[in-house]
N, CA and C atoms as an extended XYZ file, in Angstrom:
198
Properties=species:S:1:pos:R:3:atomname:S:1:resname:S:1:resid:I:1 pbc="F F F"
N        10.796      -29.864       -4.399 N   MET     1
C        10.490      -28.468       -4.606 CA  MET     1
C        11.722      -27.730       -5.119 C   MET     1
N        11.451      -26.706       -5.842 N   GLU     2
C        12.527      -25.904       -6.407 CA  GLU     2
C        13.055      -24.919       -5.364 C   GLU     2
N        14.359      -24.698       -5.372 N   LYS     3
C        14.951      -23.746       -4.432 CA  LYS     3
C        14.552      -22.331       -4.822 C   LYS     3
N        14.300      -21.515       -3.831 N   ASN     4
C        13.917      -20.131       -4.050 CA  ASN     4
C        15.170      -19.316       -4.380 C   ASN     4
N        15.231      -18.798       -5.604 N   LYS     5
C        16.356      -17.948       -5.991 CA  LYS     5
C        16.082      -16.540       -5.497 C   LYS     5
N        17.001      -16.005       -4.744 N   ASP     6
C        16.822      -14.698       -4.129 CA  ASP     6
C        17.067      -13.601       -5.157 C   ASP     6
N        15.981      -12.957       -5.603 N   VAL     7
C        16.095      -11.872       -6.575 CA  VAL     7
C        16.614      -10.616       -5.892 C   VAL     7
N        16.073      -10.330       -4.703 N   ARG     8
C        16.534       -9.178       -3.943 CA  ARG     8
C        17.573       -9.657       -2.935 C   ARG     8
N        18.821       -9.502       -3.300 N   GLY     9
C        19.906       -9.964       -2.445 CA  GLY     9
C        20.515       -8.842       -1.643 C   GLY     9
N        21.150       -9.206       -0.541 N   LYS    10
C        21.836       -8.224        0.295 CA  LYS    10
C        23.163       -7.857       -0.350 C   LYS    10
N        23.502       -6.577       -0.297 N   VAL    11
C        24.785       -6.090       -0.788 CA  VAL    11
C        25.409       -5.211        0.289 C   VAL    11
N        26.725       -5.138        0.285 N   ILE    12
C        27.465       -4.313        1.244 CA  ILE    12
C        28.082       -3.145        0.487 C   ILE    12
N        27.825       -1.941        0.964 N   LEU    13
C        28.391       -0.723        0.372 CA  LEU    13
C        29.508       -0.220        1.269 C   LEU    13
N        30.643        0.107        0.657 N   GLN    14
C        31.821        0.548        1.400 CA  GLN    14
C        32.285        1.892        0.866 C   GLN    14
N        32.735        2.754        1.748 N   CYS    15
C        33.193        4.097        1.372 CA  CYS    15
C        34.424        3.999        0.471 C   CYS    15
N        34.334        4.578       -0.716 N   THR    16
C        35.460        4.513       -1.656 CA  THR    16
C        36.550        5.512       -1.281 C   THR    16
N        36.183        6.601       -0.624 N   ASN    17
C        37.160        7.615       -0.230 CA  ASN    17
C        38.089        7.089        0.859 C   ASN    17
N        37.552        6.369        1.843 N   CYS    18
C        38.367        5.806        2.929 CA  CYS    18
C        39.298        4.721        2.405 C   CYS    18
N        38.843        3.940        1.451 N   VAL    19
C        39.656        2.857        0.899 CA  VAL    19
C        40.835        3.427        0.120 C   VAL    19
N        40.611        4.492       -0.638 N   GLN    20
C        41.680        5.109       -1.420 CA  GLN    20
C        42.741        5.737       -0.530 C   GLN    20
N        42.325        6.353        0.575 N   ASN    21
C        43.274        7.018        1.476 CA  ASN    21
C        43.985        6.038        2.388 C   ASN    21
N        43.422        4.853        2.588 N   GLY    22
C        44.028        3.869        3.470 CA  GLY    22
C        43.659        4.120        4.916 C   GLY    22
N        43.893        3.122        5.735 N   LEU    23
C        43.569        3.232        7.157 CA  LEU    23
C        44.764        3.738        7.942 C   LEU    23
N        44.514        4.582        8.919 N   LYS    24
C        45.559        5.067        9.811 CA  LYS    24
C        45.461        4.321       11.123 C   LYS    24
N        46.517        4.300       11.887 N   LYS    25
C        46.490        3.658       13.198 CA  LYS    25
C        45.560        4.423       14.127 C   LYS    25
N        44.745        3.705       14.861 N   GLY    26
C        43.810        4.337       15.782 CA  GLY    26
C        42.556        4.849       15.111 C   GLY    26
N        42.317        4.477       13.868 N   SER    27
C        41.122        4.936       13.177 CA  SER    27
C        39.926        4.070       13.565 C   SER    27
N        38.734        4.566       13.291 N   ILE    28
C        37.523        3.839       13.664 CA  ILE    28
C        37.130        2.796       12.627 C   ILE    28
N        37.813        2.727       11.503 N   GLY    29
C        37.506        1.727       10.485 CA  GLY    29
C        36.897        2.340        9.248 C   GLY    29
N        36.455        1.483        8.367 N   ILE    30
C        35.876        1.913        7.104 CA  ILE    30
C        34.359        1.906        7.236 C   ILE    30
N        33.716        2.936        6.698 N   SER    31
C        32.263        3.050        6.754 CA  SER    31
C        31.633        2.037        5.805 C   SER    31
N        30.689        1.229        6.330 N   ARG    32
C        29.985        0.237        5.521 CA  ARG    32
C        28.499        0.301        5.800 C   ARG    32
N        27.708        0.112        4.754 N   TYR    33
C        26.253        0.043        4.865 CA  TYR    33
C        25.795       -1.271        4.246 C   TYR    33
N        24.693       -1.832        4.761 N   ILE    34
C        24.083       -3.028        4.188 CA  ILE    34
C        22.726       -2.625        3.623 C   ILE    34
N        22.466       -3.009        2.369 N   THR    35
C        21.207       -2.679        1.722 CA  THR    35
C        20.810       -3.833        0.812 C   THR    35
N        19.719       -3.662        0.078 N   GLN    36
C        19.254       -4.677       -0.858 CA  GLN    36
C        19.161       -4.082       -2.248 C   GLN    36
N        19.280       -4.952       -3.258 N   LYS    37
C        19.073       -4.499       -4.629 CA  LYS    37
C        18.443       -5.629       -5.421 C   LYS    37
N        17.701       -5.275       -6.449 N   ASN    38
C        17.090       -6.246       -7.337 CA  ASN    38
C        18.121       -6.627       -8.389 C   ASN    38
N        18.545       -7.872       -8.381 N   ARG    39
C        19.619       -8.316       -9.270 CA  ARG    39
C        19.200       -8.366      -10.743 C   ARG    39
N        17.891       -8.484      -11.014 N   HIS    40
C        17.426       -8.503      -12.406 CA  HIS    40
C        17.436       -7.105      -13.019 C   HIS    40
N        17.031       -6.101      -12.241 N   ASN    41
C        16.957       -4.730      -12.754 CA  ASN    41
C        18.313       -4.027      -12.764 C   ASN    41
N        19.180       -4.331      -11.790 N   THR    42
C        20.493       -3.675      -11.706 CA  THR    42
C        21.584       -4.740      -11.604 C   THR    42
N        22.017       -5.295      -12.729 N   PRO    43
C        23.056       -6.328      -12.668 CA  PRO    43
C        24.450       -5.764      -12.364 C   PRO    43
N        24.708       -4.472      -12.664 N   ASN    44
C        26.036       -3.899      -12.403 CA  ASN    44
C        26.161       -3.569      -10.921 C   ASN    44
N        27.355       -3.153      -10.557 N   ARG    45
C        27.620       -2.803       -9.161 CA  ARG    45
C        26.904       -1.506       -8.801 C   ARG    45
N        26.413       -1.471       -7.587 N   LEU    46
C        25.638       -0.348       -7.090 CA  LEU    46
C        26.563        0.685       -6.457 C   LEU    46
N        26.290        1.977       -6.710 N   GLU    47
C        27.034        3.073       -6.089 CA  GLU    47
C        26.032        4.107       -5.602 C   GLU    47
N        26.068        4.398       -4.311 N   LEU    48
C        25.173        5.387       -3.720 CA  LEU    48
C        25.972        6.397       -2.912 C   LEU    48
N        25.417        7.597       -2.801 N   LYS    49
C        26.056        8.625       -1.996 CA  LYS    49
C        25.505        8.522       -0.578 C   LYS    49
N        26.375        8.190        0.385 N   LYS    50
C        25.979        8.006        1.771 CA  LYS    50
C        26.907        8.819        2.669 C   LYS    50
N        26.491        9.012        3.929 N   PHE    51
C        27.314        9.736        4.881 CA  PHE    51
C        28.366        8.809        5.468 C   PHE    51
N        29.616        9.249        5.467 N   CYS    52
C        30.718        8.492        6.051 CA  CYS    52
C        31.102        9.165        7.370 C   CYS    52
N        30.922        8.461        8.506 N   PRO    53
C        31.278        9.075        9.790 CA  PRO    53
C        32.776        9.274        9.972 C   PRO    53
N        33.579        8.559        9.204 N   ARG    54
C        35.038        8.713        9.308 CA  ARG    54
C        35.505        9.961        8.562 C   ARG    54
N        34.906       10.217        7.391 N   CYS    55
C        35.275       11.408        6.597 CA  CYS    55
C        34.476       12.649        7.007 C   CYS    55
N        33.369       12.463        7.737 N   TYR    56
C        32.459       13.530        8.151 CA  TYR    56
C        31.859       14.273        6.968 C   TYR    56
N        31.531       13.532        5.887 N   LYS    57
C        30.852       14.134        4.739 CA  LYS    57
C        30.199       13.028        3.910 C   LYS    57
N        29.381       13.434        2.955 N   HIS    58
C        28.734       12.485        2.065 CA  HIS    58
C        29.714       12.082        0.963 C   HIS    58
N        29.936       10.781        0.821 N   THR    59
C        30.854       10.259       -0.192 CA  THR    59
C        30.182        9.120       -0.943 C   THR    59
N        30.793        8.693       -2.023 N   ILE    60
C        30.267        7.586       -2.813 CA  ILE    60
C        30.651        6.263       -2.141 C   ILE    60
N        29.647        5.445       -1.918 N   HIS    61
C        29.845        4.108       -1.355 CA  HIS    61
C        29.562        3.101       -2.465 C   HIS    61
N        30.529        2.238       -2.758 N   GLY    62
C        30.391        1.262       -3.826 CA  GLY    62
C        30.186       -0.139       -3.278 C   GLY    62
N        29.566       -0.975       -4.094 N   GLU    63
C        29.285       -2.362       -3.703 CA  GLU    63
C        30.577       -3.167       -3.684 C   GLU    63
N        30.717       -4.036       -2.667 N   ILE    64
C        31.885       -4.903       -2.559 CA  ILE    64
C        31.420       -6.343       -2.520 C   ILE    64
N        32.354       -7.254       -2.734 N   LYS    65
C        32.041       -8.682       -2.641 CA  LYS    65
C        31.943       -9.074       -1.186 C   LYS    65
N        31.160      -10.103       -0.922 N   LYS    66
C        30.977      -10.567        0.458 CA  LYS    66
C        32.157      -11.369        0.931 C   LYS    66
């Protein structure tokens, strides 16, 4: 049988604002979300506006490698 190629794969979105500013000592970490995307329809990296609990505002979260 042929292996099932996963068209809708899991992607991890990470806050771009927290990454640019760097982590401080005693911080809660970087905001990350897990979602899915259709790899045939959107081959480029995904960017969504999500709430970051560390920044306390809505920021752009970009796709990162696993």
